[in-house]
mmCIF file of the C-alpha atoms, coordinates in Angstrom:
data_MODEL
# 
_entry.id   MODEL 
# 
loop_
_atom_site.group_PDB 
_atom_site.id 
_atom_site.type_symbol 
_atom_site.label_atom_id 
_atom_site.label_alt_id 
_atom_site.label_comp_id 
_atom_site.label_asym_id 
_atom_site.label_entity_id 
_atom_site.label_seq_id 
_atom_site.pdbx_PDB_ins_code 
_atom_site.Cartn_x 
_atom_site.Cartn_y 
_atom_site.Cartn_z 
_atom_site.occupancy 
_atom_site.B_iso_or_equiv 
_atom_site.pdbx_formal_charge 
_atom_site.auth_seq_id 
_atom_site.auth_comp_id 
_atom_site.auth_asym_id 
_atom_site.auth_atom_id 
_atom_site.pdbx_PDB_model_num 
ATOM 1   C CA . UNK A 1 1   ? 0.037   -0.045  -0.002  1.00 0.00 ? 1   UNK A CA 1 
ATOM 2   C CA . UNK A 1 2   ? 1.374   3.386   -0.911  1.00 0.00 ? 2   UNK A CA 1 
ATOM 3   C CA . UNK A 1 3   ? 0.745   7.020   -1.683  1.00 0.00 ? 3   UNK A CA 1 
ATOM 4   C CA . UNK A 1 4   ? 1.991   8.222   -5.059  1.00 0.00 ? 4   UNK A CA 1 
ATOM 5   C CA . UNK A 1 5   ? 2.503   11.653  -6.784  1.00 0.00 ? 5   UNK A CA 1 
ATOM 6   C CA . UNK A 1 6   ? 2.067   12.511  -10.407 1.00 0.00 ? 6   UNK A CA 1 
ATOM 7   C CA . UNK A 1 7   ? 3.463   15.713  -11.660 1.00 0.00 ? 7   UNK A CA 1 
ATOM 8   C CA . UNK A 1 8   ? 2.827   17.587  -14.885 1.00 0.00 ? 8   UNK A CA 1 
ATOM 9   C CA . UNK A 1 9   ? 6.285   18.680  -15.952 1.00 0.00 ? 9   UNK A CA 1 
ATOM 10  C CA . UNK A 1 10  ? 4.795   21.326  -18.166 1.00 0.00 ? 10  UNK A CA 1 
ATOM 11  C CA . UNK A 1 11  ? 2.252   23.049  -15.911 1.00 0.00 ? 11  UNK A CA 1 
ATOM 12  C CA . UNK A 1 12  ? 3.612   21.906  -12.463 1.00 0.00 ? 12  UNK A CA 1 
ATOM 13  C CA . UNK A 1 13  ? 0.235   20.703  -11.404 1.00 0.00 ? 13  UNK A CA 1 
ATOM 14  C CA . UNK A 1 14  ? 0.199   17.587  -9.073  1.00 0.00 ? 14  UNK A CA 1 
ATOM 15  C CA . UNK A 1 15  ? -2.117  14.632  -8.562  1.00 0.00 ? 15  UNK A CA 1 
ATOM 16  C CA . UNK A 1 16  ? -2.085  12.538  -5.406  1.00 0.00 ? 16  UNK A CA 1 
ATOM 17  C CA . UNK A 1 17  ? -3.327  9.113   -5.393  1.00 0.00 ? 17  UNK A CA 1 
ATOM 18  C CA . UNK A 1 18  ? -3.187  5.778   -3.431  1.00 0.00 ? 18  UNK A CA 1 
ATOM 19  C CA . UNK A 1 19  ? -2.798  2.238   -4.429  1.00 0.00 ? 19  UNK A CA 1 
ATOM 20  C CA . UNK A 1 20  ? -2.987  -1.037  -2.546  1.00 0.00 ? 20  UNK A CA 1 
ATOM 21  C CA . UNK A 1 21  ? -0.959  -3.165  -4.974  1.00 0.00 ? 21  UNK A CA 1 
ATOM 22  C CA . UNK A 1 22  ? 1.771   -2.677  -7.683  1.00 0.00 ? 22  UNK A CA 1 
ATOM 23  C CA . UNK A 1 23  ? -0.319  -4.238  -10.348 1.00 0.00 ? 23  UNK A CA 1 
ATOM 24  C CA . UNK A 1 24  ? -0.318  -2.126  -13.451 1.00 0.00 ? 24  UNK A CA 1 
ATOM 25  C CA . UNK A 1 25  ? 1.877   0.396   -11.909 1.00 0.00 ? 25  UNK A CA 1 
ATOM 26  C CA . UNK A 1 26  ? 3.841   1.175   -14.969 1.00 0.00 ? 26  UNK A CA 1 
ATOM 27  C CA . UNK A 1 27  ? 0.759   2.211   -16.951 1.00 0.00 ? 27  UNK A CA 1 
ATOM 28  C CA . UNK A 1 28  ? -1.370  3.516   -13.980 1.00 0.00 ? 28  UNK A CA 1 
ATOM 29  C CA . UNK A 1 29  ? -1.468  7.293   -13.382 1.00 0.00 ? 29  UNK A CA 1 
ATOM 30  C CA . UNK A 1 30  ? -4.621  7.658   -11.373 1.00 0.00 ? 30  UNK A CA 1 
ATOM 31  C CA . UNK A 1 31  ? -8.394  7.171   -11.707 1.00 0.00 ? 31  UNK A CA 1 
ATOM 32  C CA . UNK A 1 32  ? -9.444  10.823  -11.468 1.00 0.00 ? 32  UNK A CA 1 
ATOM 33  C CA . UNK A 1 33  ? -11.209 12.288  -14.514 1.00 0.00 ? 33  UNK A CA 1 
ATOM 34  C CA . UNK A 1 34  ? -9.177  15.463  -14.464 1.00 0.00 ? 34  UNK A CA 1 
ATOM 35  C CA . UNK A 1 35  ? -5.772  13.729  -14.378 1.00 0.00 ? 35  UNK A CA 1 
ATOM 36  C CA . UNK A 1 36  ? -6.921  11.348  -17.180 1.00 0.00 ? 36  UNK A CA 1 
ATOM 37  C CA . UNK A 1 37  ? -7.865  14.288  -19.346 1.00 0.00 ? 37  UNK A CA 1 
ATOM 38  C CA . UNK A 1 38  ? -4.587  15.986  -18.721 1.00 0.00 ? 38  UNK A CA 1 
ATOM 39  C CA . UNK A 1 39  ? -2.609  12.949  -19.617 1.00 0.00 ? 39  UNK A CA 1 
ATOM 40  C CA . UNK A 1 40  ? -4.458  12.771  -22.837 1.00 0.00 ? 40  UNK A CA 1 
ATOM 41  C CA . UNK A 1 41  ? -3.771  16.412  -23.599 1.00 0.00 ? 41  UNK A CA 1 
ATOM 42  C CA . UNK A 1 42  ? -0.123  16.620  -22.722 1.00 0.00 ? 42  UNK A CA 1 
ATOM 43  C CA . UNK A 1 43  ? 0.957   12.915  -23.145 1.00 0.00 ? 43  UNK A CA 1 
ATOM 44  C CA . UNK A 1 44  ? 2.277   10.647  -20.501 1.00 0.00 ? 44  UNK A CA 1 
ATOM 45  C CA . UNK A 1 45  ? 5.960   11.484  -21.449 1.00 0.00 ? 45  UNK A CA 1 
ATOM 46  C CA . UNK A 1 46  ? 5.448   14.902  -19.880 1.00 0.00 ? 46  UNK A CA 1 
ATOM 47  C CA . UNK A 1 47  ? 4.512   13.544  -16.408 1.00 0.00 ? 47  UNK A CA 1 
ATOM 48  C CA . UNK A 1 48  ? 6.709   12.260  -13.645 1.00 0.00 ? 48  UNK A CA 1 
ATOM 49  C CA . UNK A 1 49  ? 5.281   9.580   -11.294 1.00 0.00 ? 49  UNK A CA 1 
ATOM 50  C CA . UNK A 1 50  ? 6.814   8.587   -7.917  1.00 0.00 ? 50  UNK A CA 1 
ATOM 51  C CA . UNK A 1 51  ? 5.816   6.685   -4.761  1.00 0.00 ? 51  UNK A CA 1 
ATOM 52  C CA . UNK A 1 52  ? 6.208   9.109   -1.888  1.00 0.00 ? 52  UNK A CA 1 
ATOM 53  C CA . UNK A 1 53  ? 5.037   7.096   1.131   1.00 0.00 ? 53  UNK A CA 1 
ATOM 54  C CA . UNK A 1 54  ? 4.270   3.394   1.998   1.00 0.00 ? 54  UNK A CA 1 
ATOM 55  C CA . UNK A 1 55  ? 1.486   2.499   4.334   1.00 0.00 ? 55  UNK A CA 1 
ATOM 56  C CA . UNK A 1 56  ? 0.617   -0.619  6.491   1.00 0.00 ? 56  UNK A CA 1 
ATOM 57  C CA . UNK A 1 57  ? -3.134  -0.406  6.767   1.00 0.00 ? 57  UNK A CA 1 
ATOM 58  C CA . UNK A 1 58  ? -6.064  0.846   4.710   1.00 0.00 ? 58  UNK A CA 1 
ATOM 59  C CA . UNK A 1 59  ? -6.899  3.337   7.366   1.00 0.00 ? 59  UNK A CA 1 
ATOM 60  C CA . UNK A 1 60  ? -3.411  4.771   7.227   1.00 0.00 ? 60  UNK A CA 1 
ATOM 61  C CA . UNK A 1 61  ? -3.568  4.750   3.516   1.00 0.00 ? 61  UNK A CA 1 
ATOM 62  C CA . UNK A 1 62  ? -6.625  6.998   3.549   1.00 0.00 ? 62  UNK A CA 1 
ATOM 63  C CA . UNK A 1 63  ? -5.277  9.224   6.276   1.00 0.00 ? 63  UNK A CA 1 
ATOM 64  C CA . UNK A 1 64  ? -1.994  9.836   4.412   1.00 0.00 ? 64  UNK A CA 1 
ATOM 65  C CA . UNK A 1 65  ? -3.733  10.395  1.108   1.00 0.00 ? 65  UNK A CA 1 
ATOM 66  C CA . UNK A 1 66  ? -5.694  13.268  2.753   1.00 0.00 ? 66  UNK A CA 1 
ATOM 67  C CA . UNK A 1 67  ? -2.540  14.505  4.358   1.00 0.00 ? 67  UNK A CA 1 
ATOM 68  C CA . UNK A 1 68  ? -0.562  14.752  1.158   1.00 0.00 ? 68  UNK A CA 1 
ATOM 69  C CA . UNK A 1 69  ? -3.391  16.408  -0.832  1.00 0.00 ? 69  UNK A CA 1 
ATOM 70  C CA . UNK A 1 70  ? -3.647  19.106  1.858   1.00 0.00 ? 70  UNK A CA 1 
ATOM 71  C CA . UNK A 1 71  ? 0.147   19.509  2.257   1.00 0.00 ? 71  UNK A CA 1 
ATOM 72  C CA . UNK A 1 72  ? 0.845   19.862  -1.487  1.00 0.00 ? 72  UNK A CA 1 
ATOM 73  C CA . UNK A 1 73  ? -2.311  21.789  -2.086  1.00 0.00 ? 73  UNK A CA 1 
ATOM 74  C CA . UNK A 1 74  ? -3.455  19.561  -4.987  1.00 0.00 ? 74  UNK A CA 1 
ATOM 75  C CA . UNK A 1 75  ? -7.174  20.172  -5.001  1.00 0.00 ? 75  UNK A CA 1 
ATOM 76  C CA . UNK A 1 76  ? -8.698  21.878  -7.982  1.00 0.00 ? 76  UNK A CA 1 
ATOM 77  C CA . UNK A 1 77  ? -7.953  24.372  -9.470  1.00 0.00 ? 77  UNK A CA 1 
ATOM 78  C CA . UNK A 1 78  ? -4.333  24.135  -7.974  1.00 0.00 ? 78  UNK A CA 1 
ATOM 79  C CA . UNK A 1 79  ? -3.837  20.503  -8.771  1.00 0.00 ? 79  UNK A CA 1 
ATOM 80  C CA . UNK A 1 80  ? -5.698  17.392  -10.281 1.00 0.00 ? 80  UNK A CA 1 
ATOM 81  C CA . UNK A 1 81  ? -7.530  16.176  -7.142  1.00 0.00 ? 81  UNK A CA 1 
ATOM 82  C CA . UNK A 1 82  ? -11.232 16.891  -6.879  1.00 0.00 ? 82  UNK A CA 1 
ATOM 83  C CA . UNK A 1 83  ? -11.761 15.417  -3.454  1.00 0.00 ? 83  UNK A CA 1 
ATOM 84  C CA . UNK A 1 84  ? -10.011 15.629  -0.044  1.00 0.00 ? 84  UNK A CA 1 
ATOM 85  C CA . UNK A 1 85  ? -8.923  12.078  -0.348  1.00 0.00 ? 85  UNK A CA 1 
ATOM 86  C CA . UNK A 1 86  ? -9.658  8.864   1.522   1.00 0.00 ? 86  UNK A CA 1 
ATOM 87  C CA . UNK A 1 87  ? -12.715 6.647   0.791   1.00 0.00 ? 87  UNK A CA 1 
ATOM 88  C CA . UNK A 1 88  ? -15.908 8.415   -0.153  1.00 0.00 ? 88  UNK A CA 1 
ATOM 89  C CA . UNK A 1 89  ? -14.332 11.803  -0.497  1.00 0.00 ? 89  UNK A CA 1 
ATOM 90  C CA . UNK A 1 90  ? -16.402 14.898  -1.653  1.00 0.00 ? 90  UNK A CA 1 
ATOM 91  C CA . UNK A 1 91  ? -15.866 14.795  -5.524  1.00 0.00 ? 91  UNK A CA 1 
ATOM 92  C CA . UNK A 1 92  ? -18.376 17.576  -6.112  1.00 0.00 ? 92  UNK A CA 1 
ATOM 93  C CA . UNK A 1 93  ? -17.265 20.768  -4.233  1.00 0.00 ? 93  UNK A CA 1 
ATOM 94  C CA . UNK A 1 94  ? -13.994 21.126  -6.174  1.00 0.00 ? 94  UNK A CA 1 
ATOM 95  C CA . UNK A 1 95  ? -15.138 19.459  -9.419  1.00 0.00 ? 95  UNK A CA 1 
ATOM 96  C CA . UNK A 1 96  ? -14.578 21.992  -12.304 1.00 0.00 ? 96  UNK A CA 1 
ATOM 97  C CA . UNK A 1 97  ? -17.683 20.592  -13.946 1.00 0.00 ? 97  UNK A CA 1 
ATOM 98  C CA . UNK A 1 98  ? -19.930 20.919  -10.907 1.00 0.00 ? 98  UNK A CA 1 
ATOM 99  C CA . UNK A 1 99  ? -22.291 23.380  -12.583 1.00 0.00 ? 99  UNK A CA 1 
ATOM 100 C CA . UNK A 1 100 ? -22.936 21.006  -15.550 1.00 0.00 ? 100 UNK A CA 1 
ATOM 101 C CA . UNK A 1 101 ? -23.350 18.157  -13.032 1.00 0.00 ? 101 UNK A CA 1 
ATOM 102 C CA . UNK A 1 102 ? -25.815 20.106  -11.042 1.00 0.00 ? 102 UNK A CA 1 
ATOM 103 C CA . UNK A 1 103 ? -27.754 20.991  -14.264 1.00 0.00 ? 103 UNK A CA 1 
ATOM 104 C CA . UNK A 1 104 ? -27.747 17.355  -15.398 1.00 0.00 ? 104 UNK A CA 1 
ATOM 105 C CA . UNK A 1 105 ? -29.157 16.244  -12.034 1.00 0.00 ? 105 UNK A CA 1 
ATOM 106 C CA . UNK A 1 106 ? -31.735 19.107  -12.229 1.00 0.00 ? 106 UNK A CA 1 
ATOM 107 C CA . UNK A 1 107 ? -32.897 17.965  -15.608 1.00 0.00 ? 107 UNK A CA 1 
ATOM 108 C CA . UNK A 1 108 ? -32.968 14.278  -14.690 1.00 0.00 ? 108 UNK A CA 1 
ATOM 109 C CA . UNK A 1 109 ? -35.114 14.898  -11.681 1.00 0.00 ? 109 UNK A CA 1 
ATOM 110 C CA . UNK A 1 110 ? -37.567 17.315  -13.411 1.00 0.00 ? 110 UNK A CA 1 
ATOM 111 C CA . UNK A 1 111 ? -41.190 16.340  -14.144 1.00 0.00 ? 111 UNK A CA 1 
ATOM 112 C CA . UNK A 1 112 ? -41.698 12.593  -14.313 1.00 0.00 ? 112 UNK A CA 1 
ATOM 113 C CA . UNK A 1 113 ? -38.004 12.010  -13.522 1.00 0.00 ? 113 UNK A CA 1 
ATOM 114 C CA . UNK A 1 114 ? -38.715 13.158  -9.967  1.00 0.00 ? 114 UNK A CA 1 
ATOM 115 C CA . UNK A 1 115 ? -39.646 10.237  -7.748  1.00 0.00 ? 115 UNK A CA 1 
ATOM 116 C CA . UNK A 1 116 ? -42.183 12.485  -6.093  1.00 0.00 ? 116 UNK A CA 1 
ATOM 117 C CA . UNK A 1 117 ? -43.808 13.451  -9.494  1.00 0.00 ? 117 UNK A CA 1 
ATOM 118 C CA . UNK A 1 118 ? -47.665 13.292  -9.083  1.00 0.00 ? 118 UNK A CA 1 
ATOM 119 C CA . UNK A 1 119 ? -47.361 12.542  -5.380  1.00 0.00 ? 119 UNK A CA 1 
ATOM 120 C CA . UNK A 1 120 ? -47.995 14.517  -2.258  1.00 0.00 ? 120 UNK A CA 1 
ATOM 121 C CA . UNK A 1 121 ? -46.554 14.295  1.180   1.00 0.00 ? 121 UNK A CA 1 
ATOM 122 C CA . UNK A 1 122 ? -49.060 13.352  3.803   1.00 0.00 ? 122 UNK A CA 1 
ATOM 123 C CA . UNK A 1 123 ? -49.511 15.553  6.871   1.00 0.00 ? 123 UNK A CA 1 
ATOM 124 C CA . UNK A 1 124 ? -47.803 12.884  8.875   1.00 0.00 ? 124 UNK A CA 1 
ATOM 125 C CA . UNK A 1 125 ? -44.856 12.739  6.449   1.00 0.00 ? 125 UNK A CA 1 
ATOM 126 C CA . UNK A 1 126 ? -44.448 16.527  6.586   1.00 0.00 ? 126 UNK A CA 1 
ATOM 127 C CA . UNK A 1 127 ? -44.473 16.444  10.384  1.00 0.00 ? 127 UNK A CA 1 
ATOM 128 C CA . UNK A 1 128 ? -41.749 13.817  10.460  1.00 0.00 ? 128 UNK A CA 1 
ATOM 129 C CA . UNK A 1 129 ? -39.582 15.902  8.179   1.00 0.00 ? 129 UNK A CA 1 
ATOM 130 C CA . UNK A 1 130 ? -40.177 19.001  10.316  1.00 0.00 ? 130 UNK A CA 1 
ATOM 131 C CA . UNK A 1 131 ? -39.313 17.031  13.487  1.00 0.00 ? 131 UNK A CA 1 
ATOM 132 C CA . UNK A 1 132 ? -36.159 15.636  12.007  1.00 0.00 ? 132 UNK A CA 1 
ATOM 133 C CA . UNK A 1 133 ? -35.080 19.102  10.946  1.00 0.00 ? 133 UNK A CA 1 
ATOM 134 C CA . UNK A 1 134 ? -35.550 20.635  14.462  1.00 0.00 ? 134 UNK A CA 1 
ATOM 135 C CA . UNK A 1 135 ? -32.576 18.949  15.974  1.00 0.00 ? 135 UNK A CA 1 
ATOM 136 C CA . UNK A 1 136 ? -32.490 16.594  18.896  1.00 0.00 ? 136 UNK A CA 1 
ATOM 137 C CA . UNK A 1 137 ? -35.077 17.977  21.432  1.00 0.00 ? 137 UNK A CA 1 
ATOM 138 C CA . UNK A 1 138 ? -35.630 16.124  24.771  1.00 0.00 ? 138 UNK A CA 1 
ATOM 139 C CA . UNK A 1 139 ? -38.825 15.672  26.777  1.00 0.00 ? 139 UNK A CA 1 
ATOM 140 C CA . UNK A 1 140 ? -41.753 18.122  26.320  1.00 0.00 ? 140 UNK A CA 1 
ATOM 141 C CA . UNK A 1 141 ? -39.610 20.257  23.881  1.00 0.00 ? 141 UNK A CA 1 
ATOM 142 C CA . UNK A 1 142 ? -39.672 17.452  21.372  1.00 0.00 ? 142 UNK A CA 1 
ATOM 143 C CA . UNK A 1 143 ? -42.718 18.137  19.111  1.00 0.00 ? 143 UNK A CA 1 
ATOM 144 C CA . UNK A 1 144 ? -43.256 14.429  18.568  1.00 0.00 ? 144 UNK A CA 1 
ATOM 145 C CA . UNK A 1 145 ? -44.287 14.159  22.279  1.00 0.00 ? 145 UNK A CA 1 
ATOM 146 C CA . UNK A 1 146 ? -47.185 16.399  21.878  1.00 0.00 ? 146 UNK A CA 1 
ATOM 147 C CA . UNK A 1 147 ? -50.556 14.615  21.909  1.00 0.00 ? 147 UNK A CA 1 
ATOM 148 C CA . UNK A 1 148 ? -51.876 16.348  18.770  1.00 0.00 ? 148 UNK A CA 1 
ATOM 149 C CA . UNK A 1 149 ? -48.625 15.411  16.813  1.00 0.00 ? 149 UNK A CA 1 
ATOM 150 C CA . UNK A 1 150 ? -48.673 11.870  18.061  1.00 0.00 ? 150 UNK A CA 1 
ATOM 151 C CA . UNK A 1 151 ? -52.291 11.484  16.905  1.00 0.00 ? 151 UNK A CA 1 
ATOM 152 C CA . UNK A 1 152 ? -51.467 12.732  13.414  1.00 0.00 ? 152 UNK A CA 1 
ATOM 153 C CA . UNK A 1 153 ? -48.436 10.406  13.236  1.00 0.00 ? 153 UNK A CA 1 
ATOM 154 C CA . UNK A 1 154 ? -50.492 7.402   14.415  1.00 0.00 ? 154 UNK A CA 1 
ATOM 155 C CA . UNK A 1 155 ? -53.288 8.061   11.932  1.00 0.00 ? 155 UNK A CA 1 
ATOM 156 C CA . UNK A 1 156 ? -50.696 8.416   9.201   1.00 0.00 ? 156 UNK A CA 1 
ATOM 157 C CA . UNK A 1 157 ? -49.843 4.791   9.728   1.00 0.00 ? 157 UNK A CA 1 
ATOM 158 C CA . UNK A 1 158 ? -53.306 3.381   9.874   1.00 0.00 ? 158 UNK A CA 1 
ATOM 159 C CA . UNK A 1 159 ? -54.806 1.145   7.294   1.00 0.00 ? 159 UNK A CA 1 
ATOM 160 C CA . UNK A 1 160 ? -53.548 1.490   3.643   1.00 0.00 ? 160 UNK A CA 1 
ATOM 161 C CA . UNK A 1 161 ? -51.461 4.556   4.656   1.00 0.00 ? 161 UNK A CA 1 
ATOM 162 C CA . UNK A 1 162 ? -49.065 2.119   6.351   1.00 0.00 ? 162 UNK A CA 1 
ATOM 163 C CA . UNK A 1 163 ? -46.464 1.068   3.759   1.00 0.00 ? 163 UNK A CA 1 
ATOM 164 C CA . UNK A 1 164 ? -46.555 -2.413  5.300   1.00 0.00 ? 164 UNK A CA 1 
ATOM 165 C CA . UNK A 1 165 ? -50.327 -2.659  5.145   1.00 0.00 ? 165 UNK A CA 1 
ATOM 166 C CA . UNK A 1 166 ? -51.795 -5.793  3.517   1.00 0.00 ? 166 UNK A CA 1 
ATOM 167 C CA . UNK A 1 167 ? -54.949 -6.175  1.439   1.00 0.00 ? 167 UNK A CA 1 
ATOM 168 C CA . UNK A 1 168 ? -57.617 -8.648  2.336   1.00 0.00 ? 168 UNK A CA 1 
ATOM 169 C CA . UNK A 1 169 ? -60.981 -9.829  1.143   1.00 0.00 ? 169 UNK A CA 1 
ATOM 170 C CA . UNK A 1 170 ? -63.746 -11.302 3.220   1.00 0.00 ? 170 UNK A CA 1 
ATOM 171 C CA . UNK A 1 171 ? -66.090 -13.698 1.234   1.00 0.00 ? 171 UNK A CA 1 
ATOM 172 C CA . UNK A 1 172 ? -69.388 -14.650 2.714   1.00 0.00 ? 172 UNK A CA 1 
ATOM 173 C CA . UNK A 1 173 ? -71.335 -17.923 1.792   1.00 0.00 ? 173 UNK A CA 1 
ATOM 174 C CA . UNK A 1 174 ? -73.754 -15.853 -0.352  1.00 0.00 ? 174 UNK A CA 1 
ATOM 175 C CA . UNK A 1 175 ? -70.973 -14.525 -2.372  1.00 0.00 ? 175 UNK A CA 1 
ATOM 176 C CA . UNK A 1 176 ? -70.850 -11.002 -0.829  1.00 0.00 ? 176 UNK A CA 1 
ATOM 177 C CA . UNK A 1 177 ? -67.349 -9.606  -0.632  1.00 0.00 ? 177 UNK A CA 1 
ATOM 178 C CA . UNK A 1 178 ? -65.808 -7.020  1.709   1.00 0.00 ? 178 UNK A CA 1 
ATOM 179 C CA . UNK A 1 179 ? -62.373 -5.606  0.741   1.00 0.00 ? 179 UNK A CA 1 
ATOM 180 C CA . UNK A 1 180 ? -60.006 -4.491  3.633   1.00 0.00 ? 180 UNK A CA 1 
ATOM 181 C CA . UNK A 1 181 ? -56.905 -2.435  3.146   1.00 0.00 ? 181 UNK A CA 1 
ATOM 182 C CA . UNK A 1 182 ? -54.633 -2.664  6.246   1.00 0.00 ? 182 UNK A CA 1 
ATOM 183 C CA . UNK A 1 183 ? -55.646 -2.759  9.838   1.00 0.00 ? 183 UNK A CA 1 
ATOM 184 C CA . UNK A 1 184 ? -57.178 -6.231  9.531   1.00 0.00 ? 184 UNK A CA 1 
ATOM 185 C CA . UNK A 1 185 ? -58.059 -6.754  13.267  1.00 0.00 ? 185 UNK A CA 1 
ATOM 186 C CA . UNK A 1 186 ? -59.646 -3.347  13.485  1.00 0.00 ? 186 UNK A CA 1 
ATOM 187 C CA . UNK A 1 187 ? -61.640 -3.713  10.279  1.00 0.00 ? 187 UNK A CA 1 
ATOM 188 C CA . UNK A 1 188 ? -62.806 -7.272  11.088  1.00 0.00 ? 188 UNK A CA 1 
ATOM 189 C CA . UNK A 1 189 ? -64.179 -5.963  14.461  1.00 0.00 ? 189 UNK A CA 1 
ATOM 190 C CA . UNK A 1 190 ? -66.164 -3.428  12.603  1.00 0.00 ? 190 UNK A CA 1 
ATOM 191 C CA . UNK A 1 191 ? -68.085 -6.202  10.812  1.00 0.00 ? 191 UNK A CA 1 
ATOM 192 C CA . UNK A 1 192 ? -68.402 -8.530  13.797  1.00 0.00 ? 192 UNK A CA 1 
ATOM 193 C CA . UNK A 1 193 ? -65.534 -10.773 13.092  1.00 0.00 ? 193 UNK A CA 1 
ATOM 194 C CA . UNK A 1 194 ? -62.135 -11.543 14.700  1.00 0.00 ? 194 UNK A CA 1 
ATOM 195 C CA . UNK A 1 195 ? -58.972 -13.129 13.448  1.00 0.00 ? 195 UNK A CA 1 
ATOM 196 C CA . UNK A 1 196 ? -59.303 -15.944 16.055  1.00 0.00 ? 196 UNK A CA 1 
ATOM 197 C CA . UNK A 1 197 ? -62.447 -17.108 14.204  1.00 0.00 ? 197 UNK A CA 1 
ATOM 198 C CA . UNK A 1 198 ? -60.312 -18.132 11.253  1.00 0.00 ? 198 UNK A CA 1 
ATOM 199 C CA . UNK A 1 199 ? -57.978 -20.985 10.706  1.00 0.00 ? 199 UNK A CA 1 
ATOM 200 C CA . UNK A 1 200 ? -55.620 -21.894 7.877   1.00 0.00 ? 200 UNK A CA 1 
ATOM 201 C CA . UNK A 1 201 ? -57.321 -23.814 5.099   1.00 0.00 ? 201 UNK A CA 1 
ATOM 202 C CA . UNK A 1 202 ? -54.022 -24.861 3.761   1.00 0.00 ? 202 UNK A CA 1 
ATOM 203 C CA . UNK A 1 203 ? -50.378 -24.500 4.781   1.00 0.00 ? 203 UNK A CA 1 
ATOM 204 C CA . UNK A 1 204 ? -50.633 -20.958 3.312   1.00 0.00 ? 204 UNK A CA 1 
ATOM 205 C CA . UNK A 1 205 ? -51.248 -17.993 5.512   1.00 0.00 ? 205 UNK A CA 1 
ATOM 206 C CA . UNK A 1 206 ? -52.992 -16.291 2.639   1.00 0.00 ? 206 UNK A CA 1 
ATOM 207 C CA . UNK A 1 207 ? -56.240 -18.308 2.813   1.00 0.00 ? 207 UNK A CA 1 
ATOM 208 C CA . UNK A 1 208 ? -58.120 -18.737 6.098   1.00 0.00 ? 208 UNK A CA 1 
ATOM 209 C CA . UNK A 1 209 ? -61.695 -19.946 6.833   1.00 0.00 ? 209 UNK A CA 1 
ATOM 210 C CA . UNK A 1 210 ? -64.260 -19.688 9.616   1.00 0.00 ? 210 UNK A CA 1 
ATOM 211 C CA . UNK A 1 211 ? -65.683 -23.236 9.508   1.00 0.00 ? 211 UNK A CA 1 
ATOM 212 C CA . UNK A 1 212 ? -68.515 -22.272 11.944  1.00 0.00 ? 212 UNK A CA 1 
ATOM 213 C CA . UNK A 1 213 ? -69.795 -19.516 9.639   1.00 0.00 ? 213 UNK A CA 1 
ATOM 214 C CA . UNK A 1 214 ? -68.257 -20.730 6.358   1.00 0.00 ? 214 UNK A CA 1 
ATOM 215 C CA . UNK A 1 215 ? -66.618 -17.320 5.778   1.00 0.00 ? 215 UNK A CA 1 
ATOM 216 C CA . UNK A 1 216 ? -63.281 -17.060 3.928   1.00 0.00 ? 216 UNK A CA 1 
ATOM 217 C CA . UNK A 1 217 ? -60.566 -14.608 4.592   1.00 0.00 ? 217 UNK A CA 1 
ATOM 218 C CA . UNK A 1 218 ? -58.034 -14.229 1.733   1.00 0.00 ? 218 UNK A CA 1 
ATOM 219 C CA . UNK A 1 219 ? -54.891 -12.099 1.706   1.00 0.00 ? 219 UNK A CA 1 
ATOM 220 C CA . UNK A 1 220 ? -54.211 -10.441 -1.637  1.00 0.00 ? 220 UNK A CA 1 
ATOM 221 C CA . UNK A 1 221 ? -51.067 -9.418  -3.323  1.00 0.00 ? 221 UNK A CA 1 
ATOM 222 C CA . UNK A 1 222 ? -50.284 -5.714  -2.946  1.00 0.00 ? 222 UNK A CA 1 
# 
């Protein structure tokens, strides 16, 4: 594992990179888009490559990469690095193409490209976002502790509003059907039934029957 430096002998700009093995070292000059573009423009013969430090662990490798990028000031526009180094570095802030990247993202998420296109946040969802953005509040200062807020959040999870809710159908002997979306125990109670009245007709949990009243309870695919 080692840290290496690539220097453009014409402009003086530097790229700092890290590598865990020596494989392809002779032809490898870095994975960054900016250094690759510069290599193509000036030619590899106008670049000097050298190993500047060896490391024993991956953590040390990441730390030393960040150290050398900062020490040699190789972030764009001074050098070829577009992140502070280490795994999962910020490759956007110092990217010379950040405005075009931002515009591409904006175009991609416009209209039907937006996952929320045609959808609306429920009152409960808006409250959750609001609570998450107010910071960590303890006790009565936490808005989620207020009775009126808890009621809205609770109602937002009831029935089909619950993302885990299941769909059921109750079939009576005369062919009458009642469809239930989520909250099966609560909805059965409204029509004078309980889950304990039903037993599995097969090994499947999707079909149950009340033998006493000959009523079927079937779980549907969402």
